[in-house]
N, C-alpha and C positions, 0 to 999 in steps of 0.2 A: 952915727950914734955915738954919744959921748962916753968917755971912760966910766963916768959915774953910773950911767944907765947900764952899761955892760956889767959892771960890778954888782949892781942890784939884781940883774937877771940871774947872774951866777949864784948869788946868795939864795935867791928863791929856789933855784934848781937844786942847790945843795940841801936846803931845808926839806924840800919834797923828797929827795932821795933818802934823807935820814928818817923821815916819817915812814916811808915805804919799808925801809930796812927794819925799823922797830915793829911795824905791823907784821912783816914776814916772820920776824923773830918770835913774836907773840904767837902767831899761828903755828909755828913749829916748836913751841915750847914743850918741854918734857912733861909727861902726865904727872899729876900730883901723886903723893904717896897713897892717898885714899883710892885713887883710880887704879894704881898699880896693885894694891891689895885686893880690891874688888875683882880685878881681872884674874889674879892668882887664885882666888877662892872659886871663881866660876870654872877655871881650868881644872881645879881639883875635883869639883863636883862632876864635871864631865868625865874625868879619868876614873874616879872611884865607882861611878855608875856602871862602868864596863869591866871592872875587875871582879872575876868570880870569887865566891866564898871558897875558902880552902877546904871545906868539908861540909857535911850536912849539919844543919843547926842554925843558930842565930848569932849575929855578929854586929859589932859596932866599929866605926873608925872616926877619928877626929882630925881635922885639918891641922897641919899639912901632911900627915901620915897617910899612906895608901895601904897600910897593913890592917887587915881585918883582925879584930880581937874578939874572942868568943864571949858571949853573954848568955844569960839564961833565957830560954824561950818561955812564953806564956801561952795559955789556952786562948785561942781566938774567940771572940764573942759569937754566940749563936744567933747571928742576925743575917737573914738572906739579902743579898744584893741581887735583886731579881732580874731575869731576862726581860727584854722589851716585850710589849704586848703588840697586838695586831694594829691598833690604832696609833698613828704617829702623833707625837706631841707637836704643838705649834711653836714652842720654844725648844731650847737645846735639850736633847736626851730622849729616852724612850723611842729610839730609832732615828729621830731627827738629828743626825750628827754625821760628820765626815769620818771616813775611815781610810787608812793608808793600805792599799792593796798591792801585792806583788805577784808575779807570774809563777814563782816557785814557792819555796817554803822559807819563811823567815825564822831566824834563830834568836833574834833579840829586837827590842824596841825601847826607845828612850823618849819620854815625854817631858816637856818643859813649858814654862810660861814666860817667854823672853821679854815681853812688854806688858806691863800692867798699869793702867791709867784710871784714875778716879775711883778706885776701889777703897772704900772706907769702912764698909760693914757687910756682913753676910749672916744669914740665919736660916736654920732648918727647924729643928725642935727648939733651938736656942741660938744665941750668938756664937759665931765661929764653929758651928756644927755643919760638917760637910764631909764628903769623901772625895779622894782623888783616885781615879780608876784608869787602869790600862787593861783593855779587854780584847780577847781574841774573837775571831769569827766563830760562828756555830759550825761544828765539824762533825764529820762522820768518821769515827775511829774505832779501834778494837775495844775501847773502854765501854762501848754500848752493847757489846756482846752479852746476850742473856736478857736484854731489854726488849721493849716493844718495837715493832717496825716504825721507823721514823725517828728513833732516838738520836739525839745529837749531843755531843760533848762540848763543853765550854769552860774556859779558864779566865779568871779575873785576878789582877794584881791590884791590891787595895790598900790605901791608907785611910783609916777612919779617925777623924779628929775627936769625936766624942768618946770612942773606945780607947783612944790613945794607943793604937796598935797598927801594924802593917802586916799583911798576910796574903796568902793566895786563897781564893775560893773556887772550888771545883763544882761543876754541874753536869748532870746527866739529864738533859731536858726531854720530857715525855718518855721517861724510862718505863713507866708503868706503875701499877698500884703498890708494888713491893720493891723496895730498894735492894741493892746487892747486900747479901748477908755479910756481917762483919765490916770492919773498916770505918765505922762511925758515920755512915750516911744518914742524913735527915730527909724525911719525906716532905715535899712541898707541891701541892696541887698537881699530882701525877708526875712530878719530877723529883730529883734527888740532888742534894748538895752537901758538901762538907768543906772544912777549912784545913789549911796547913797549920803548922805551928806558927805562932805570931811573935814578932819582936816588939817590945815596948818602945813607943815613940811619944814624946810629949805632945800635948795639945798645942797647936800652932795657930796664932792669930792670922786672920785672912790678910792682914797688911804685909805678911811675909811671903805672899804667894809667888812673887818673882824669884825667890830664892829656893823654891821647891822643885824637885826633879824625881821622877819615878821611872824605873826601868824594869823590864822583865826579860829573862833569858830562858830558853828551852834547850835541853840536851837529851837527845834520844837515848834511852836506856840509862839515863843518868838523873841529875837533879835539875829542876827548874828553880830559878833564883830571882827573888825580888830585891831591889835596892831602892831605898828611899833616902833622899838627902834634903837637908834644910840648913842653909847657911854653912856652918863649919862642922856639921855633924852628919854622919851617914849610918844607916841601919839596914840590915840584911836578914832575910830568912830564906830557907830552902824547902823543897818538897819533891817527892819522886815524880818524874815526868810521866810514869806509867799510870798515874791516877786517872788522867783523861787523855794521855798520849798527845799532848800539845805539839811536840816536836814533829809529829807525822802529818799534821793538818793545818798548821798556822800560816795562813796566807793573807790575813787582813787584821788590822789592829785599830782600835778606837782609844782615844785618850782625852780626858776632860775632868773638870771639877764640878761635882753635882751633889745631889742629896745623899745623906748618910744612911742608905739602906731602905729596904721595904718599898721602893718606888717613890721615895720622897723627893722634895724639890729644895735646892739651894737657892735662896733669894738674895740677890745682890742689890746694893743701893743704886738709885737712879744715877746715871752718868758713868757707870762702870764700863770699862773696856778691857778685854783680856785677849792677848794673842796666844794661840795654842800652837805648839810645834811638836811634831812627832817624827822622830828619825827611826828608820827601820834598817835591818841588815838581813839580806837574803843572799849574800855572797856576790852581789853584782853592784855596779855603779849606776844602774838604771834608776830613773826617777820613779817612785811608786805612783800608782793611780790615786786620785782623790775622789772617792765615791760618795755621792750624796745618799742620805737616808740609809746609811749602812751601819749605824750604831747598834750595839747589841745589848746594852744595859737598859734597865727600866727606870733608873733614877734620872732626874732632870735638873736644870736650873732655869732661871727666868730670862736668860739672855737670848739674843737673836743672832743667828749665824750670818757672817759676811761671806765673801768669796774665798775660795781655797786655791792656793798655789802649790806647785811641786818643784823639786830640784833633785838632780842626780849628783854624782860625784863620789867622793870618799865617804860621805855620810848622807845618803839620800833621805829626803824628808818631805812631809806635807806641812803647810802652815796656813792658818786662818785666824780671823778675829771674830769675837762674839761680843756684842754690846747691848746695853739697855738704854 
């Protein structure tokens, strides 16, 4: 082999090594400033969702602070977010939904939409009219004392886009013809419901769905707390756990984006795909069960459920995709 040929081969090898080094350097390049900021904001949303309010009432927090600042509460809209009916829906909701179940009692749950694809519009009574709900199982608790046999208690953590509010709605299902005296209960078809104080939240376009997070926490003989986050803003409201005694019977949770009350439907554009993730805390690292047809709310959307997966560890969760 001539010296010229050897020199040519070495040049080619050197060039290939340089290309490989450049490719590797690109692959290992530091994240962009936008990526770093997006990651920091998501970390903040995850953190603030798990920080309890310092007292009873309504609060706000803004990124990057994790300190809750008191704000005025408002009266929640008198709108029932109804329990499921006996007939299952063919699309998501009214029972046809996954729920995360635990063997013990959960103290908190955090719902997110980690991946959103193709969502350009949504409507219920109008554009961007929907609710995001985190719902408990139907429970048998002391809150039903005085009611009819078969009464069940139920709690919902709700963000209403049309009412521009976040609050908890409490139910005594099949309580009877007369609701408990005092306490502001409303009668509804043999059941009773009422709301916690609400915190004001702006109406948020459906295009922001991936940045929304809703959490609920229950403390026996203390306060239940709702935290709703969107982007760099967080909102919180509290209510007495003793209203329906959630902390004594919460062993399953449902989370989704659906119609804004009264059993209505949220209709997404064709081609929409939403991943739903619900992390739960029952004091263990065990993966929750993912139970089919275990939704408890009566509101729906027009999407179709995919398969559900589960994971244990420091933040056990279920995850599934719904598409049109």
